[in-house]
C-alpha positions as CSV (number, residue, x, y, z in Angstrom):
1,X,58.3,150.5,85.6
2,X,56.2,147.7,84.2
3,X,54.7,144.5,85.5
4,X,54.2,145.9,89.0
5,X,51.2,143.6,89.3
6,X,53.7,140.8,89.7
7,X,55.0,142.5,92.9
8,X,51.5,142.6,94.4
9,X,50.9,138.9,93.4
10,X,54.2,137.9,94.9
11,X,53.5,139.5,98.2
12,X,49.9,138.2,98.4
13,X,51.2,134.7,97.7
14,X,53.9,135.2,100.4
15,X,51.2,136.1,102.9
16,X,49.1,133.0,101.9
17,X,52.2,130.9,102.2
18,X,52.9,132.1,105.7
19,X,49.4,131.4,106.8
20,X,49.5,127.8,105.3
21,X,52.9,127.2,106.9
22,X,51.6,128.3,110.3
23,X,48.8,125.8,109.9
24,X,51.6,123.2,109.5
25,X,50.4,122.2,105.9
26,X,54.1,122.1,104.8
27,X,53.8,120.5,101.4
28,X,51.1,122.9,100.3
29,X,53.0,125.8,101.8
30,X,56.2,124.9,99.9
31,X,54.2,124.8,96.6
32,X,52.7,128.2,97.3
33,X,56.2,129.6,98.3
34,X,57.5,128.4,95.0
35,X,54.7,130.3,93.1
36,X,55.6,133.4,95.1
37,X,59.2,133.1,94.1
38,X,58.3,132.5,90.4
39,X,56.8,136.0,90.5
40,X,60.1,137.7,91.1
41,X,61.7,135.5,88.4
42,X,59.0,136.4,85.9
43,X,59.4,140.1,86.9
44,X,63.1,140.0,86.2
45,X,62.7,138.1,82.9
46,X,59.9,140.3,81.6
47,X,61.7,143.4,82.6
48,X,64.9,142.3,80.9
49,X,63.3,141.4,77.5
50,X,64.1,144.9,76.2
51,X,67.7,144.6,77.2
52,X,68.8,142.1,74.5
53,X,71.1,144.8,73.1
54,X,72.2,146.1,76.5
55,X,75.6,147.5,77.0
56,X,76.4,144.7,79.4
57,X,74.2,141.6,78.6
58,X,76.4,139.4,80.9
59,X,75.3,141.5,83.9
60,X,71.6,141.1,82.9
61,X,72.1,137.3,82.5
62,X,73.8,137.0,85.9
63,X,71.0,138.8,87.7
64,X,68.5,136.5,86.0
65,X,70.5,133.5,87.0
66,X,70.6,134.8,90.6
67,X,66.8,135.2,90.6
68,X,66.2,131.7,89.3
69,X,68.6,130.2,91.8
70,X,66.8,132.1,94.6
71,X,63.5,130.7,93.6
72,X,64.9,127.1,93.6
73,X,66.5,127.7,97.0
74,X,63.2,128.9,98.4
75,X,61.6,125.6,97.7
76,X,64.6,123.5,98.8
77,X,65.0,125.4,102.0
78,X,61.4,124.9,103.1
79,X,61.7,121.2,102.6
80,X,63.2,121.2,106.1
81,X,59.6,121.3,107.4
82,X,58.4,118.6,105.0
83,X,61.1,116.1,106.1
84,X,61.9,115.2,109.6
85,X,65.1,114.6,111.5
86,X,68.3,114.3,109.5
87,X,66.6,114.7,106.1
88,X,65.2,118.1,107.3
89,X,68.7,119.2,108.3
90,X,70.1,118.1,105.0
91,X,67.4,120.0,103.2
92,X,68.2,123.1,105.2
93,X,71.9,122.9,104.4
94,X,71.1,122.2,100.7
95,X,68.9,125.3,100.6
96,X,71.8,127.4,102.1
97,X,74.1,126.0,99.4
98,X,71.7,126.9,96.6
99,X,71.2,130.4,98.0
100,X,75.0,130.7,98.2
101,X,75.2,130.0,94.5
102,X,72.6,132.8,93.9
103,X,74.7,135.3,96.0
104,X,77.7,134.4,93.9
105,X,75.8,135.1,90.7
106,X,74.7,138.5,92.1
107,X,78.3,139.2,93.2
108,X,79.7,138.4,89.8
109,X,77.2,140.8,88.3
110,X,77.9,143.8,90.4
111,X,81.6,143.2,90.4
112,X,81.5,144.0,86.7
113,X,80.6,147.6,87.6
114,X,82.9,148.1,90.7
115,X,86.1,150.0,90.3
116,X,87.6,149.1,93.7
117,X,86.9,145.4,93.9
118,X,89.8,144.1,96.0
119,X,89.3,146.9,98.6
120,X,85.6,146.2,98.9
121,X,86.0,142.5,99.1
122,X,88.5,143.1,102.0
123,X,86.0,145.3,103.8
124,X,83.3,142.6,103.2
125,X,85.5,140.0,104.8
126,X,86.1,142.2,107.9
127,X,82.4,143.0,108.2
128,X,81.7,139.3,107.9
129,X,84.0,138.4,110.7
130,X,82.4,141.1,113.0
131,X,78.9,140.1,112.0
132,X,79.5,136.4,112.6
133,X,81.0,137.0,116.1
134,X,77.8,139.0,116.9
135,X,75.6,136.2,115.5
136,X,77.4,133.4,117.2
137,X,77.0,135.1,120.6
138,X,73.2,134.8,120.1
139,X,72.7,131.3,118.6
140,X,73.4,127.7,119.3
141,X,74.2,125.6,116.3
142,X,76.4,122.6,115.2
143,X,79.8,123.2,113.7
144,X,78.4,122.2,110.2
145,X,75.7,124.9,110.4
146,X,78.2,127.5,111.6
147,X,80.7,126.8,108.8
148,X,77.9,127.0,106.2
149,X,76.8,130.2,107.9
150,X,80.2,131.9,107.7
151,X,80.4,131.2,103.9
152,X,76.8,132.2,103.4
153,X,76.8,135.4,105.3
154,X,80.3,136.2,103.9
155,X,79.0,135.9,100.3
156,X,76.0,138.2,100.8
157,X,78.0,140.7,102.9
158,X,80.7,140.9,100.3
159,X,78.0,141.2,97.6
160,X,76.5,144.2,99.5
161,X,79.9,145.9,99.8
162,X,80.6,145.4,96.1
163,X,77.1,146.6,95.2
164,X,77.8,149.8,97.2
165,X,81.1,150.1,95.3
166,X,79.2,149.7,92.0
167,X,76.8,152.5,93.1
168,X,79.7,154.8,94.0
169,X,81.6,154.0,90.8
170,X,78.6,154.4,88.5
171,X,75.8,156.3,90.3
172,X,72.3,155.3,89.0
173,X,68.8,154.6,90.0
174,X,69.4,151.0,89.0
175,X,72.5,150.5,91.2
176,X,70.7,152.2,94.1
177,X,67.7,149.9,93.8
178,X,69.8,146.8,93.6
179,X,71.8,147.9,96.7
180,X,68.6,148.4,98.7
181,X,67.3,145.0,97.6
182,X,70.7,143.4,98.5
183,X,70.6,145.0,102.0
184,X,67.1,143.8,102.6
185,X,68.2,140.3,101.6
186,X,71.0,140.4,104.1
187,X,68.7,141.7,106.9
188,X,66.2,138.9,106.1
189,X,69.0,136.3,106.3
190,X,70.2,137.5,109.7
191,X,66.6,137.4,111.0
192,X,66.3,133.8,109.7
193,X,69.4,132.7,111.4
194,X,68.6,134.3,114.7
195,X,65.0,132.9,114.6
196,X,66.1,129.4,113.6
197,X,69.1,128.9,115.9
198,X,68.3,131.5,118.7
199,X,66.9,130.6,122.1
200,X,63.4,131.6,121.1
201,X,61.5,131.1,117.8
202,X,59.0,134.0,117.1
203,X,56.3,133.9,114.5
204,X,56.6,137.7,114.1
205,X,60.3,137.2,113.1
206,X,59.4,134.5,110.6
207,X,56.9,137.0,109.0
208,X,59.5,139.7,109.0
209,X,62.2,137.4,107.5
210,X,60.0,136.3,104.6
211,X,58.4,139.7,103.8
212,X,61.7,141.5,103.9
213,X,63.2,138.8,101.7
214,X,60.6,139.0,99.1
215,X,60.7,142.8,98.9
216,X,64.5,142.5,98.5
217,X,64.2,140.0,95.6
218,X,61.5,142.1,94.0
219,X,63.7,145.2,94.1
220,X,66.6,143.3,92.6
221,X,64.3,142.1,89.8
222,X,62.8,145.6,89.3
223,X,66.2,147.1,89.1
224,X,66.7,145.6,85.6
225,X,64.1,147.9,84.3
226,X,66.2,150.9,85.3
227,X,69.2,149.9,83.2
């Protein structure tokens, strides 16, 4: 495993970002968050440079696309604190859409290595329905946010199911690390939704959401070095 210093730098920047955001210096915080996210993009890119002749270069490319989209989404999503009122809501929805595109890139990647894709997509849809029922019982949000939430959580839940299928179909350290990263990504998103739309906003949940998210993305980026 190489470039682990980027993992440490990413997490240090994430901690600084949290502190600056808590101080309500939102423009500065968003810039620092972007730098933290660039670390996992750089980690994935540097780790993939030796994979030019990989057996499945399309897989590597899709993972890198997912990492880049995730970094862009991080900045866009946090603009909800920079702008007020309707502009802030639009920024939040735009961030969700960009993240959704990243989940699709990851899903297309792991689907290439999954032998039971229709079955696992079906399982993912069922789990999405159950998870959204559980979430909707604990939050208050407009119809627009709920619709976006269903598609968003659906995409990452299905992606996790397909990633599990890829691990079962082709057991490897790489597939296991990707799956753990994807699961952490899902957990962080659930915490984000509950903390944003739930009855009470907790700073500890914000910290958990962000740190779990960054660890998840770092694991996905690191997984490329295990191919």
